[in-house]
C-alpha positions as CSV (number, residue, x, y, z in Angstrom):
1,M,15.6,104.5,-178.6
2,T,15.5,101.2,-180.8
3,V,12.2,99.0,-181.4
4,V,12.5,95.5,-181.9
5,F,9.2,93.3,-183.1
6,M,10.5,89.7,-183.2
7,P,7.4,87.0,-184.9
8,I,5.8,85.7,-182.2
9,A,6.5,82.0,-183.7
10,N,10.3,82.1,-184.7
11,H,12.0,78.8,-184.4
12,P,15.0,78.6,-182.5
13,E,16.7,76.6,-184.2
14,V,16.3,78.1,-187.6
15,V,17.8,81.4,-186.1
16,A,20.6,80.1,-184.1
17,S,21.6,77.9,-187.3
18,S,21.5,81.4,-189.5
19,L,25.2,82.3,-191.6
20,G,24.9,86.1,-190.6
21,I,23.0,89.0,-192.6
22,T,23.7,90.1,-195.7
23,T,22.0,94.2,-195.6
24,E,22.0,96.3,-197.8
25,V,20.9,100.1,-197.0
26,I,18.2,102.3,-198.5
27,T,19.2,105.7,-198.1
28,G,16.7,109.2,-199.5
29,D,19.6,111.1,-200.3
30,R,21.0,109.3,-203.2
31,P,19.4,110.3,-206.2
32,N,19.0,106.4,-207.8
33,Q,16.9,105.7,-204.5
34,C,13.5,106.9,-205.8
35,M,11.1,104.9,-205.6
36,P,10.3,102.3,-208.6
37,K,7.6,103.1,-211.3
38,N,7.2,99.2,-211.8
39,M,7.0,96.4,-208.5
40,R,6.8,93.1,-209.8
41,K,4.8,90.7,-207.4
42,T,4.7,87.6,-208.2
43,H,1.3,85.1,-209.1
44,D,2.0,82.8,-205.7
45,M,2.1,86.2,-204.1
46,L,-0.5,87.6,-206.1
47,F,-3.2,84.7,-205.0
48,S,-2.5,83.7,-201.7
49,D,-4.5,84.3,-198.7
50,M,-3.1,87.7,-197.3
51,V,-4.9,90.0,-194.2
52,M,-3.2,93.3,-194.2
53,S,-3.9,96.3,-194.2
54,R,-3.5,99.4,-196.1
55,L,0.2,100.3,-194.6
56,E,1.3,96.8,-194.2
57,M,0.9,96.5,-197.8
58,D,2.8,99.5,-198.4
59,L,5.9,98.5,-196.1
60,L,5.5,94.7,-197.8
61,A,6.0,96.1,-201.3
62,M,8.5,99.0,-199.9
63,L,10.5,95.6,-199.3
64,L,9.4,94.1,-202.6
65,A,10.2,96.6,-204.6
66,T,13.8,96.7,-203.6
67,A,14.3,93.1,-203.2
68,I,12.9,91.8,-206.9
69,E,15.8,94.1,-208.5
70,D,18.6,92.9,-206.1
71,P,21.5,91.2,-206.4
72,Q,21.8,90.8,-203.5
73,A,18.4,89.5,-202.5
74,Q,19.0,86.7,-206.4
75,E,22.5,85.6,-204.6
76,V,19.9,84.3,-200.8
77,C,17.4,83.2,-203.1
78,E,19.9,80.3,-204.6
79,Q,21.9,79.7,-201.4
80,T,19.2,79.0,-199.9
81,R,17.5,77.2,-202.7
82,A,20.9,75.0,-202.9
83,E,20.1,74.6,-198.5
84,M,17.1,73.5,-199.1
85,A,17.7,70.6,-202.1
86,K,20.2,68.7,-199.6
87,E,18.7,66.5,-197.3
88,S,19.2,67.9,-193.9
89,S,19.1,71.4,-194.4
90,T,20.7,73.0,-190.7
91,K,21.5,76.8,-192.8
92,S,19.4,80.1,-193.1
93,F,20.4,82.8,-195.1
94,D,19.3,86.0,-193.9
95,L,19.1,89.2,-196.1
96,R,18.7,92.9,-194.4
97,Y,16.8,96.2,-195.7
98,Q,17.7,99.8,-193.9
99,F,15.5,102.6,-195.1
100,D,16.3,105.4,-193.7
101,T,13.6,107.7,-193.0
102,T,13.2,110.2,-196.0
103,T,13.0,107.1,-198.4
104,I,10.2,105.9,-195.9
105,S,9.0,109.6,-196.4
106,N,8.6,109.6,-200.3
107,W,7.9,106.6,-200.9
108,L,4.8,105.6,-199.1
109,Q,3.3,109.2,-198.6
110,I,4.1,109.5,-195.4
111,K,4.6,113.2,-193.0
112,K,8.6,113.0,-192.0
113,D,7.7,113.3,-188.4
114,D,4.9,110.6,-188.2
115,V,7.5,108.4,-189.4
116,R,8.6,106.6,-186.8
117,G,5.0,106.1,-185.1
118,T,3.5,104.6,-188.4
119,M,6.0,102.0,-188.6
120,R,6.3,101.0,-185.2
121,K,2.4,100.6,-185.5
122,V,3.0,98.6,-188.6
123,A,6.1,96.8,-187.3
124,R,3.8,95.2,-184.5
125,T,0.9,94.4,-186.4
126,I,2.6,93.0,-189.8
127,M,4.8,90.8,-187.5
128,S,1.8,88.0,-187.2
129,R,1.0,88.9,-190.8
130,P,1.3,85.1,-192.6
131,I,0.9,85.0,-196.0
132,G,-1.1,81.8,-196.8
133,L,0.1,80.0,-200.3
134,H,-1.9,78.2,-202.3
135,Q,-0.2,74.6,-203.5
136,H,0.1,73.4,-207.2
137,G,1.0,70.1,-208.1
138,V,-1.1,68.5,-205.7
139,S,-4.3,65.9,-205.6
140,Q,-5.5,67.5,-202.0
141,D,-7.1,70.7,-202.0
142,N,-6.4,70.9,-198.3
143,D,-2.7,70.7,-198.7
144,F,-1.6,74.8,-197.3
145,S,1.7,76.1,-196.8
146,Y,2.2,79.5,-194.4
147,I,5.5,81.7,-195.0
148,S,6.0,84.7,-192.3
149,P,7.8,87.4,-194.7
150,F,9.7,89.6,-191.8
151,R,11.9,87.6,-189.2
152,K,13.1,91.2,-187.5
153,I,11.7,94.3,-187.6
154,E,14.2,96.7,-185.9
155,W,14.2,101.2,-186.1
156,K,17.4,102.6,-184.3
157,R,18.8,106.0,-184.6
158,G,16.1,107.1,-188.1
159,I,16.7,103.7,-189.5
160,L,14.5,101.0,-190.1
161,S,16.0,98.1,-191.3
162,I,13.8,94.6,-192.1
163,T,15.4,91.4,-191.8
164,I,13.7,88.4,-194.0
165,A,14.3,84.7,-194.1
166,G,16.1,83.5,-197.1
167,E,12.8,80.5,-197.3
168,A,10.2,83.7,-197.5
169,L,12.4,85.7,-200.1
170,T,12.3,82.7,-202.4
171,L,9.4,82.3,-202.1
172,M,8.2,86.1,-202.9
173,L,10.7,86.5,-205.9
174,D,10.4,83.2,-207.8
175,L,8.6,85.0,-211.0
176,T,9.0,81.4,-212.9
177,R,5.0,81.3,-212.5
178,G,4.6,84.5,-214.0
179,Y,3.8,87.7,-212.2
180,A,2.1,90.8,-212.3
181,N,4.2,94.8,-212.8
182,I,2.2,97.2,-211.0
183,N,2.2,100.6,-211.3
184,L,3.9,101.1,-207.2
185,P,2.9,105.5,-207.7
186,T,-0.4,104.4,-208.1
187,F,-0.3,101.2,-205.8
188,V,0.9,103.3,-202.6
189,S,-1.5,106.3,-203.7
190,L,-4.5,103.9,-203.0
191,N,-6.1,104.3,-199.5
192,S,-8.6,100.8,-199.5
193,A,-6.9,97.5,-198.5
194,Y,-9.4,95.9,-201.2
195,G,-8.5,98.9,-203.5
196,K,-5.0,97.5,-203.8
197,R,-5.5,94.0,-203.3
198,L,-7.5,93.9,-206.5
199,Y,-5.2,96.0,-208.5
200,E,-2.5,94.3,-208.0
201,I,-4.8,90.9,-209.3
202,L,-6.0,93.3,-212.0
203,S,-2.7,93.9,-213.0
204,R,-1.0,90.0,-213.5
205,F,-2.0,89.6,-217.0
206,K,-2.1,93.8,-218.8
207,S,-1.7,92.2,-222.0
208,S,-4.9,90.4,-222.8
209,G,-7.1,92.2,-220.2
210,K,-9.2,88.6,-219.8
211,L,-8.8,87.7,-215.8
212,N,-10.7,84.3,-215.6
213,R,-13.8,84.0,-213.5
214,L,-12.8,84.2,-209.7
215,P,-14.0,82.3,-207.7
216,I,-16.1,84.1,-204.4
217,E,-14.7,82.1,-202.4
218,K,-11.2,82.5,-203.3
219,L,-12.0,85.8,-203.6
220,K,-12.5,86.6,-199.8
221,H,-9.1,84.4,-199.5
222,Y,-7.4,86.9,-201.3
223,L,-9.0,90.0,-199.9
224,G,-8.7,88.7,-196.7
225,V,-11.5,88.5,-194.5
226,M,-11.1,85.2,-193.1
227,E,-11.2,84.2,-189.9
228,A,-8.1,82.4,-188.2
229,D,-10.9,79.4,-188.4
230,G,-11.1,79.1,-191.9
231,K,-14.2,80.7,-192.4
232,P,-15.3,84.2,-193.9
233,K,-15.6,87.4,-191.2
234,L,-19.4,87.2,-190.1
235,S,-20.4,90.4,-191.9
236,Y,-18.9,89.0,-195.3
237,R,-21.2,85.5,-195.1
238,I,-23.2,87.2,-197.4
239,H,-22.5,86.9,-200.2
240,S,-23.8,90.2,-201.8
241,V,-22.5,92.2,-198.9
242,F,-19.1,91.0,-199.2
243,I,-19.6,92.4,-203.3
244,R,-21.2,95.9,-202.0
245,D,-17.9,96.1,-199.3
246,C,-15.2,94.7,-201.0
247,I,-15.5,94.4,-204.7
248,R,-18.1,97.9,-205.9
249,T,-16.7,100.5,-203.4
250,P,-12.9,99.5,-204.3
251,L,-13.8,99.2,-208.0
252,Q,-15.7,102.6,-208.0
253,M,-12.3,104.1,-206.3
254,L,-10.2,102.7,-208.6
255,A,-12.1,103.3,-211.9
256,K,-12.4,107.3,-210.3
257,Q,-8.4,107.0,-209.3
258,C,-7.1,104.9,-212.2
259,S,-8.8,106.6,-215.4
260,S,-5.6,106.6,-216.8
261,E,-4.9,103.4,-216.3
262,I,-7.4,100.9,-216.5
263,E,-11.3,101.7,-218.3
264,F,-13.7,100.4,-216.3
265,L,-16.9,98.8,-218.0
266,P,-20.8,98.0,-216.7
267,D,-22.3,94.9,-216.7
268,P,-24.4,94.5,-219.8
269,D,-27.5,92.4,-217.0
270,N,-26.8,95.1,-214.6
271,P,-25.0,98.5,-215.8
272,K,-24.9,99.7,-211.9
273,N,-22.4,97.1,-211.0
274,L,-18.9,99.2,-213.2
275,G,-15.7,96.9,-213.8
276,Y,-17.7,93.5,-212.5
277,R,-20.5,91.1,-213.4
278,P,-21.6,88.3,-210.8
279,I,-21.5,84.8,-211.9
280,K,-25.1,82.7,-210.4
281,K,-26.4,79.7,-209.9
282,G,-29.5,80.0,-209.5
283,N,-29.8,83.2,-206.7
284,K,-26.3,82.5,-205.4
285,I,-23.2,84.0,-205.9
286,I,-20.3,81.8,-206.9
287,A,-18.0,83.6,-208.7
288,V,-16.7,87.6,-210.2
289,E,-16.0,88.4,-213.9
290,F,-14.3,91.3,-213.9
291,L,-14.8,93.7,-216.7
292,Y,-12.2,96.4,-217.5
293,R,-9.1,96.9,-220.1
294,W,-6.1,98.8,-219.9
295,L,-5.3,101.3,-221.4
296,S,-2.2,101.6,-223.6
297,G,-1.2,105.0,-223.0
298,N,3.1,104.8,-222.6
299,D,2.6,101.0,-223.1
300,K,3.2,100.3,-226.5
301,Q,6.1,102.4,-226.5
302,D,7.6,101.0,-223.4
303,A,6.7,96.7,-225.0
304,R,9.0,98.3,-227.7
305,A,12.4,99.4,-225.6
306,K,11.4,95.6,-224.0
307,I,11.4,94.4,-226.6
308,T,14.4,95.7,-228.0
309,E,16.3,95.6,-225.1
310,L,15.8,91.5,-224.3
311,E,16.3,90.5,-228.2
312,S,19.1,92.1,-228.8
313,R,20.4,90.2,-225.6
314,R,19.4,87.2,-227.5
315,I,21.4,88.7,-231.0
316,D,24.1,88.8,-229.2
317,G,24.0,85.3,-227.4
318,I,23.1,85.9,-224.3
319,E,19.8,83.9,-222.7
320,L,17.2,84.9,-221.5
321,T,15.7,83.8,-218.3
322,I,12.1,82.5,-218.0
323,E,10.8,86.0,-216.5
324,E,12.4,87.7,-219.0
325,L,11.3,85.5,-222.0
326,Q,7.6,85.9,-219.8
327,L,8.1,89.3,-219.8
328,L,9.3,89.0,-223.5
329,E,5.3,87.6,-224.3
330,E,3.9,90.6,-222.7
331,S,5.6,93.3,-224.1
332,Y,4.9,91.2,-228.0
333,R,1.6,91.1,-226.9
334,Q,1.7,94.2,-226.4
335,I,2.5,95.9,-229.5
336,D,-0.1,92.8,-231.1
337,Q,2.6,91.1,-232.6
338,N,0.6,87.7,-231.2
339,E,2.4,85.3,-233.5
340,R,5.6,86.0,-231.9
341,A,3.7,86.3,-228.7
342,D,2.3,82.8,-229.0
343,K,5.9,81.2,-229.9
344,V,7.7,83.2,-226.4
345,A,4.6,80.9,-224.9
346,V,5.8,77.8,-226.5
347,A,9.3,78.4,-225.5
348,I,8.5,79.8,-222.0
349,K,6.3,75.6,-221.6
350,N,9.4,73.8,-223.0
351,R,12.4,75.8,-220.7
352,M,10.1,75.3,-217.8
353,L,10.1,71.7,-218.7
354,L,14.1,71.6,-219.0
355,Q,14.7,74.4,-215.8
356,K,17.4,75.9,-218.0
357,P,20.2,78.6,-216.5
358,V,20.4,81.7,-216.9
359,V,22.8,85.4,-217.8
360,H,22.3,89.0,-218.3
361,Q,22.9,93.5,-221.6
362,I,22.0,96.4,-224.4
363,E,23.0,98.5,-226.8
364,P,21.8,102.2,-228.4
365,E,20.8,103.7,-232.0
366,D,19.9,106.5,-233.4
367,D,16.2,106.2,-235.5
368,E,14.2,104.1,-233.2
369,E,11.2,102.9,-235.7
370,L,14.1,101.7,-238.1
371,R,16.0,100.9,-235.2
372,F,13.1,98.5,-234.3
373,Q,12.1,97.3,-237.7
374,R,16.2,96.4,-238.4
375,L,15.8,94.2,-234.6
376,L,12.7,92.1,-235.5
377,A,14.7,91.3,-239.5
378,K,17.3,89.8,-237.1
379,V,15.2,87.9,-234.9
380,D,14.8,84.0,-235.0
381,D,11.8,81.8,-233.9
382,N,14.4,79.7,-231.8
383,Y,13.0,81.3,-228.4
């Protein structure tokens, strides 16, 4: 039996002008198709208006984790950008991913017998879930942009096919404004949609553990409690109720489930507020400050490995992409080499003004510590 879901508001002229669909097949029978350890989610996707259930977020995460590392996806993005740059754009480039039952079961922790029924429910609802992206560099706060990530979701003979439009893919994979490196197994294991959203938002600044105070109204958008008329759900118009249900309770869950990754700190003014502090103006809550720090664990070892990989490329004369430089900056901060990280940050700022092009490899050696010190001795400061 074939089940097909398509968006309610598709643009016929875009679909009709599509040049065809590139298909990537992901199967659980291939050992290299196990769930990635990490998922990179763009800054704009993190701080977007998103109303999704827990399973809908898992499905989107499965797609993003696959696409972000896929050369085919990058190719579709390049073709789409070139087309969008034209005065009259008529072509659309789509990418389709196919996931078998084993993969979905393993990645999303769903029993095999339940995969089809669960995906049917998720597909039906997620097709009508647009993502609101905030506008940057514009003078009016009232400007908005919504994307519908999925062009089509289909189940056929045990295979889930997800077709995503090139324009949506381009917006979702643009790492140039920064991104969060999210632990994917942890993310999938969380049972609360609010907990998932907070976990990925807190993942944005792992190296510094610093997230700016977030205005309460923006948080309501990020956590998906807004109605279509732009107002919060009736029950969450009272700030204290919103904080209780969407901040305090999910943070308590994260404190238990993510204790090996994040340490949540009590509010100095009220120790009962674990991991957050309400910011008030008079008696009114106007913002929330999150109180936490990421625990090192293997982060320093991972950071050194990433520095070795990226700096080796530079020594070989290969120019790093902006997103790779951002990863390099974060890695230096994780090993407390802030002076060098600051130099990389300046280079990123300059590069983004110039928007230079890209290219891409690594080489191992023996003693890890010795090799790392040798590497730093060779590295110049001209990022």
